[in-house]
C-alpha positions in Angstrom: -32.6 -40.9 22.4 -32.2 -42.8 19.3 -34.6 -40.5 17.3 -32.4 -37.6 18.3 -29.4 -39.3 17.0 -31.3 -40.2 13.9 -32.2 -36.5 13.3 -28.7 -35.2 14.3 -27.2 -37.8 11.6 -29.4 -36.6 8.9 -28.6 -32.9 9.7 -24.7 -33.8 9.6 -25.3 -35.8 6.5 -27.0 -32.8 4.6 -24.9 -29.9 5.9 -21.9 -32.0 5.8 -22.5 -33.0 2.2 -23.0 -29.2 1.4 -19.8 -28.6 2.8 -18.1 -31.2 0.9 -19.5 -30.1 -2.2 -18.4 -26.4 -1.6 -15.1 -27.7 -1.1 -15.1 -29.6 -4.3 -16.2 -26.6 -6.2 -13.4 -24.3 -4.8 -10.7 -27.3 -5.5 -12.0 -27.3 -9.2 -11.6 -23.5 -9.4 -7.9 -23.7 -8.0 -7.0 -26.7 -10.0 -3.5 -25.8 -11.3 -3.1 -22.6 -9.4 -0.9 -22.1 -6.3 0.8 -19.7 -4.3 4.5 -20.1 -3.5 6.3 -19.3 -0.1 6.9 -15.8 0.3 10.5 -15.1 -1.1 12.5 -12.0 -0.1 9.2 -9.9 0.3 7.7 -11.2 -2.9 4.6 -13.0 -3.2 4.5 -15.5 -6.3 1.3 -16.8 -7.5 0.4 -19.1 -10.6 -3.0 -18.7 -12.1 -4.3 -20.5 -15.1 -7.4 -21.5 -17.0 -10.5 -19.5 -18.5 -11.0 -16.0 -17.3 -13.4 -16.5 -14.4 -11.3 -19.2 -12.9 -8.1 -17.1 -13.3 -10.0 -14.5 -11.4 -11.3 -16.7 -8.8 -7.8 -18.1 -8.1 -6.4 -14.5 -7.9 -9.1 -13.5 -5.2 -9.0 -16.6 -3.2 -5.2 -17.0 -2.9 -4.5 -13.2 -2.4 -7.5 -12.3 -0.3 -5.6 -10.7 2.6 -3.3 -8.8 0.4 -6.5 -7.4 -1.5 -8.2 -6.4 1.7 -5.1 -4.4 2.9 -4.6 -3.1 -0.5 -8.1 -1.6 -0.7 -7.8 0.3 2.6 -4.6 1.9 1.6 -5.9 3.0 -1.7 -9.1 4.3 0.0 -6.9 6.3 2.5 -4.9 7.9 -0.3 -8.0 8.8 -2.5 -9.8 10.5 0.5 -6.6 12.2 1.2 -5.6 13.4 -2.4 -9.2 14.0 -3.6 -11.7 14.5 -0.7 -13.7 12.0 -2.1 -14.5 8.9 -0.1 -14.5 5.1 -1.3 -17.9 4.8 -2.1 -17.8 7.7 -4.5 -15.0 5.6 -6.4 -17.1 2.3 -6.1 -20.0 4.1 -7.8 -18.0 5.7 -10.4 -16.6 2.3 -11.2 -19.8 0.9 -11.8 -21.5 3.5 -14.0 -18.6 5.0 -15.7 -15.8 2.3 -16.2 -17.7 -1.2 -16.0 -19.7 -0.6 -19.3 -16.4 -0.3 -21.2 -14.4 -3.5 -20.0 -14.3 -6.3 -22.2 -16.5 -9.5 -21.5 -13.1 -11.6 -21.0 -12.0 -9.3 -18.4 -15.4 -8.9 -16.7 -15.4 -12.5 -16.3 -12.0 -12.2 -14.5 -12.9 -9.4 -12.5 -16.3 -11.1 -11.4 -14.1 -14.2 -10.5 -11.8 -12.2 -8.1 -15.1 -11.0 -6.3 -16.3 -14.6 -6.1 -12.8 -15.5 -4.7 -13.0 -13.0 -2.1 -16.5 -13.8 -1.0 -15.6 -17.4 -0.6 -12.8 -16.3 1.9 -15.3 -14.1 3.7 -14.4 -10.9 2.2 -17.3 -8.5 1.4 -16.2 -6.7 -1.7 -18.2 -6.4 -5.0 -17.5 -5.5 -8.5 -17.3 -1.8 -7.8 -14.7 -2.1 -5.4 -12.4 -4.5 -7.5 -12.9 -2.3 -10.7 -12.1 0.9 -8.7 -8.8 -0.8 -7.4 -7.8 -2.0 -10.8 -8.4 1.7 -12.0 -6.7 3.6 -9.1 -3.8 5.2 -11.2 -6.4 6.5 -13.8 -9.2 7.5 -11.4 -6.8 9.7 -9.4 -6.2 12.1 -11.0 -7.0 11.7 -14.7 -10.8 10.9 -14.2 -11.1 13.3 -10.9 -9.7 16.4 -12.4 -12.1 15.7 -15.5 -15.1 15.2 -13.2 -14.4 18.0 -11.2 -14.2 20.3 -14.2 -17.5 19.0 -15.8 -19.2 19.4 -12.5 -18.2 23.0 -11.6 -16.4 21.7 -8.4 -13.6 23.8 -7.1 -10.8 21.6 -6.2 -10.2 21.4 -2.3 -7.1 19.1 -2.6 -4.2 18.7 -4.9 -4.4 15.7 -7.5 -1.4 15.8 -9.6 -0.2 13.6 -12.3 2.6 11.4 -10.5 6.3 11.3 -11.7 6.1 7.6 -11.5 9.1 5.5 -12.3 12.5 5.3 -14.1 13.1 2.9 -17.1 15.2 2.0 -20.1 15.5 -0.5 -23.0 18.5 -1.0 -25.1 19.7 -3.1 -28.0 22.2 -3.4 -30.6 25.5 -1.5 -30.3 24.5 -0.4 -26.7 24.3 -3.8 -25.0 27.1 -6.3 -24.3 25.8 -9.1 -26.7 23.7 -6.8 -29.1 20.6 -8.3 -27.6 17.7 -6.6 -25.8 18.2 -5.5 -22.2 15.3 -3.9 -20.5 14.9 -2.4 -16.8 12.4 -0.3 -14.6 12.1 0.9 -11.2 8.6 1.8 -9.6 8.0 5.2 -8.2 5.1 5.7 -5.9 4.0 6.6 -2.4 5.8 4.0 -0.1 2.1 3.5 1.6 1.0 1.7 -1.7 4.6 0.9 -3.1 4.9 -1.6 -0.2 2.1 -3.6 -1.5 3.6 -3.8 -5.0 5.1 -7.0 -4.4 3.3 -9.6 -6.2 4.8 -11.8 -8.9 2.0 -13.0 -11.5 2.4 -15.9 -13.6 -0.6 -16.1 -15.8 -1.7 -18.9 -18.2 -4.8 -17.7 -19.9 -7.2 -19.8 -21.9 -6.5 -17.7 -24.8 -3.7 -15.3 -25.7 -0.1 -15.6 -24.3 1.5 -16.6 -21.0 2.2 -13.6 -18.9 4.9 -13.3 -15.9 4.9 -9.7 -14.6 4.9 -8.0 -11.2 1.8 -6.5 -9.7 -0.6 -5.1 -7.1 -3.0 -7.4 -5.2 -6.4 -7.2 -7.0 -5.4 -6.0 -10.3 -5.6 -7.7 -13.5 -2.9 -5.7 -15.0 0.7 -5.2 -13.5 -0.2 -1.7 -12.9 3.7 -0.3 -12.9 3.8 -2.3 -16.2 6.9 -4.7 -16.3 6.2 -7.9 -17.6 7.2 -10.4 -20.5 5.0 -12.7 -22.7 5.4 -16.0 -24.3 4.8 -14.4 -27.5 8.4 -12.7 -27.2 7.1 -9.1 -26.2 8.8 -7.4 -23.2 7.0 -4.3 -21.8 7.6 -1.3 -19.1 6.5 2.2 -18.9 6.7 5.5 -17.4 4.1 8.1 -16.7 3.9 11.4 -18.8 4.1 14.2 -16.0 1.5 17.1 -15.7 -0.6 15.3 -18.1 -4.5 16.1 -18.3 -7.0 14.6 -20.5 -10.0 12.0 -19.9 -12.5 10.5 -22.6 -15.6 9.3 -20.7 -16.4 6.8 -23.5 -13.2 5.2 -23.8 -11.9 1.8 -22.6 -10.1 1.8 -19.1 -6.3 2.0 -19.3 -6.3 -1.1 -17.0 -8.2 -3.2 -19.6 -6.2 -2.0 -22.5 -2.8 -2.8 -20.6 -3.9 -6.3 -19.4 -5.1 -7.2 -23.1 -1.8 -5.7 -24.8 0.3 -7.7 -22.5 -1.8 -10.9 -23.2 -2.6 -10.7 -26.7 0.2 -8.8 -28.4 2.7 -10.8 -30.4 4.5 -7.9 -32.0 5.0 -4.2 -31.3 2.6 -3.0 -34.0 -0.2 -5.2 -32.2 1.0 -3.9 -28.7 0.8 -0.2 -30.0 -2.7 -1.0 -31.6 -4.2 -2.6 -28.6 -3.0 0.1 -26.5 -4.4 3.0 -28.8 -7.6 1.3 -29.6 -10.3 3.1 -27.2 -7.8 5.1 -25.5 -9.5 7.1 -22.7 -6.4 9.1 -21.8 -6.2 7.6 -18.4 -2.7 6.8 -17.0 -1.1 8.3 -20.1 2.4 6.7 -20.2 5.5 6.3 -22.5 5.4 2.6 -23.1 8.9 1.1 -23.8 8.3 -2.1 -25.7 10.6 -4.9 -27.2 10.3 -7.8 -29.4 12.8 -10.4 -28.6 12.5 -12.4 -31.7 13.1 -9.2 -34.0 15.5 -7.6 -31.6 13.6 -4.5 -32.0 12.9 -2.0 -29.2 10.2 1.0 -29.6 8.9 3.9 -27.4 5.0 4.3 -27.7 4.3 8.0 -26.3 0.4 7.5 -25.7 -1.3 10.6 -25.1 -4.9 11.1 -25.6 -4.7 13.5 -28.7 -1.2 12.9 -29.6 0.3 9.2 -30.1 4.0 8.9 -31.2 5.8 5.5 -32.1 9.6 5.5 -32.5 11.4 2.1 -33.3 14.9 0.9 -33.4 17.2 -2.1 -33.8 20.2 -0.1 -32.7 19.9 2.2 -29.9 18.2 3.0 -26.7 14.9 4.5 -25.2 14.6 5.7 -21.7 11.8 7.1 -19.6 11.6 9.3 -16.5 8.1 11.0 -17.1 9.1 13.6 -19.5 7.0 14.1 -22.5 9.0 13.9 -25.3 7.1 15.3 -28.4 6.7 19.0 -28.6 3.3 19.0 -29.6 2.1 16.6 -27.0 3.9 18.5 -24.4 2.3 21.8 -25.5 -1.3 20.4 -26.0 -1.8 17.8 -23.2 0.7 18.6 -20.5 1.8 21.6 -18.3 5.3 20.6 -18.1 8.5 22.8 -18.7 11.0 21.1 -20.9 13.4 23.6 -20.3 13.6 23.6 -16.7 16.6 21.3 -15.8 15.8 21.3 -12.0 12.6 19.2 -12.4 12.7 15.5 -11.7 11.8 14.3 -15.1 14.5 16.6 -16.9 17.2 15.7 -14.3 16.6 12.1 -14.8 16.3 12.1 -18.7 19.9 13.9 -18.6 21.1 11.2 -16.2 20.0 8.5 -18.4 21.5 10.2 -21.4 24.7 10.1 -19.5 24.7 6.5 -18.4 23.9 5.2 -21.7 26.9 7.0 -23.4 29.1 5.8 -20.5 28.0 2.2 -20.7 27.5 2.0 -24.4 28.4 -1.6 -25.7 28.4 -2.9 -22.2 24.7 -2.8 -21.2 23.6 -6.1 -19.5 21.5 -7.3 -16.6 24.2 -6.4 -13.9 24.8 -2.8 -15.5 21.0 -2.4 -15.5 20.7 -3.1 -11.8 23.4 -0.4 -11.2 21.7 2.1 -13.4 18.3 1.6 -11.7 20.4 2.2 -8.3 21.8 5.3 -9.4 22.1 8.3 -7.0 23.8 10.9 -9.1 21.8 14.2 -9.2 22.6 15.7 -12.7 21.3 19.1 -11.7 23.2 19.5 -8.7 26.1 17.7 -10.1 27.0 15.5 -7.1 25.7 12.2 -5.5 22.8 13.1 -3.6 19.6 10.5 -3.4 16.6 12.7 -4.0 13.7 13.1 -6.4 16.0 14.0 -9.3 17.9 10.6 -8.9 17.2 7.6 -10.8 16.7 5.6 -7.8 14.3 7.9 -6.2 14.3 9.2 -2.6 11.5 11.9 -2.4 11.5 11.3 1.5 15.0 12.8 1.8 14.2 15.8 -0.3 13.4 19.3 0.9 12.1 20.3 -2.5 9.8 17.4 -2.7 8.5 16.5 -6.3 5.9 19.0 -6.7 2.9 19.3 -7.4 2.7 15.4 -7.0 4.5 15.2 -3.5 5.2 17.8 -1.1 8.9 17.9 0.7 10.0 15.0 2.7 7.1 12.8 1.5 7.5 9.2 2.0 7.6 8.3 -1.7 10.1 7.2 -4.4 11.5 4.2 -5.7 9.8 0.9 -4.0 11.1 -2.0 -6.3 13.2 -2.7 -9.4 13.1 -5.1 -12.0 15.5 -6.1 -14.8 15.5 -8.5 -17.8 17.4 -9.4 -21.1 16.4 -11.3 -24.4 17.6 -14.8 -22.8 15.8 -14.4 -19.7 12.3 -13.2 -21.7 12.7 -16.4 -23.7 12.9 -18.5 -20.6 10.2 -16.4 -18.9 12.4 -14.9 -16.3 12.6 -11.6 -14.6 15.2 -10.3 -11.8 13.5 -8.3 -9.1 14.2 -6.4 -6.0 12.0 -5.2 -3.4 12.5 -1.9 -1.7 14.9 0.7 -2.7 16.8 -0.5 -5.9 19.9 0.8 -4.2 19.1 -1.3 -0.9 19.0 1.5 1.5 16.1 0.8 3.9 13.3 3.2 5.0 12.0 3.1 8.5 8.4 4.3 8.9 8.5 5.2 12.6 11.8 7.1 12.2 10.5 9.2 9.3 7.1 9.8 10.9 8.6 11.2 14.0 10.6 13.6 11.9 7.8 14.8 9.7 4.5 14.5 11.7 2.7 16.0 8.9 2.5 12.5 7.3 1.0 10.9 10.4 -2.4 10.4 8.7 -0.3 7.4 7.0 0.7 6.0 10.4 -2.0 3.3 10.5 -0.8 1.5 7.3 2.7 2.6 6.4 5.2 0.1 6.9 9.2 -0.2 6.9 10.9 -1.2 3.6 13.8 -3.0 4.4 16.9 -3.9 2.3 15.9 -7.0 0.1 18.4 -8.8 -2.3 17.8 -9.1 -6.0 15.6 -12.4 -6.7 15.2 -14.3 -9.7 11.4 -15.4 -10.6 10.4 -17.6 -13.7 7.4 -19.1 -14.7 6.2 -21.9 -12.3 8.5 -20.7 -9.4 7.1 -23.1 -6.6 10.2 -22.5 -4.1 
């Protein structure tokens, strides 16, 4: 009996010691990091340290959200492209991973480690594919099918993602910068775009940005850094182009957000190694100089415009005629198209509010429901606050009629807030109108493939977030 207890004691000591050692390692990796209580639907996480530690903290603290996000993206990939998740995992490892900077390799591997400690069996292929989902579908998929002689069986179209603006000088109430953005995507994945990241890297600037679980970049790209740079973007619609030897867009976007301290640095970091994936018009501002810029980043054509007294807006329209002609299939003269109608509306609102634009006006503009083509208030795919779920036209070729898609959240920030590293954010439609999944799927059964994962988008209030927001 005594001998048995002695053996049990030894085993307890050995395995208990291993458990304690493992907990000590976890505590060391998590030192300084935390996840705040959920606030109006948002999840705030603070990450700090060298790249591998930041990654571990990300994977460990957001494990449940990353698991759910991966299921959503895998479902959308299969529906949109006909390819299963294994295809994208393999592509991520063979085509993208070799072009990832060492700093971000460490962070991505850290996410995998953090997930594995939480019992989630994901590998580096899963996390790279998740990070690259906006550029894999359709940019890479279109290129891959063409080079492999595969006839497309599904429609993979460049999305009309987002409405955004940046203004300064005589256009704003105090002459300082104001920036705003609402994220357009499917409600299926947009409901998960609810993370506020506060990242303090070992090198580069501190970052406050919105984001998607598992992504080292914002993804819809709204953020500020401690170097004085404010960033957002909207996609260039009907764009095609891919360079398999280029650097993934998600790497360049994170690198520019983290390391740029000027508009010139931001433009250089985004352009270097450009692979054409997730081609955007980037709206950038430097609160230190009160200058704003628009970086229209195609693969063949790059256009940078700057101003200290004016505005730039984004609504997925290509602006440069040469870029439009050579890299898109977009019709600039068809004013019924969503990007053109929203561009006109932005111009109307900027003229109407000239000299008065502040955070409050920014919130109002991002919630706007005026259809400039029909010349009436009617929330649909042509309004700045997008409601494709209400449109009999849809937003083709990206989204068919009545698709559960549109604006899923919004953010706004001025120069003073950026200096304090703060942003104001609203989850759900910027206008506050709720989306009820069961009601919509009952009326439009063609979207029942989303039913297992589609959720409601309730009305949420605007919420202020700042660095180190623990409450």
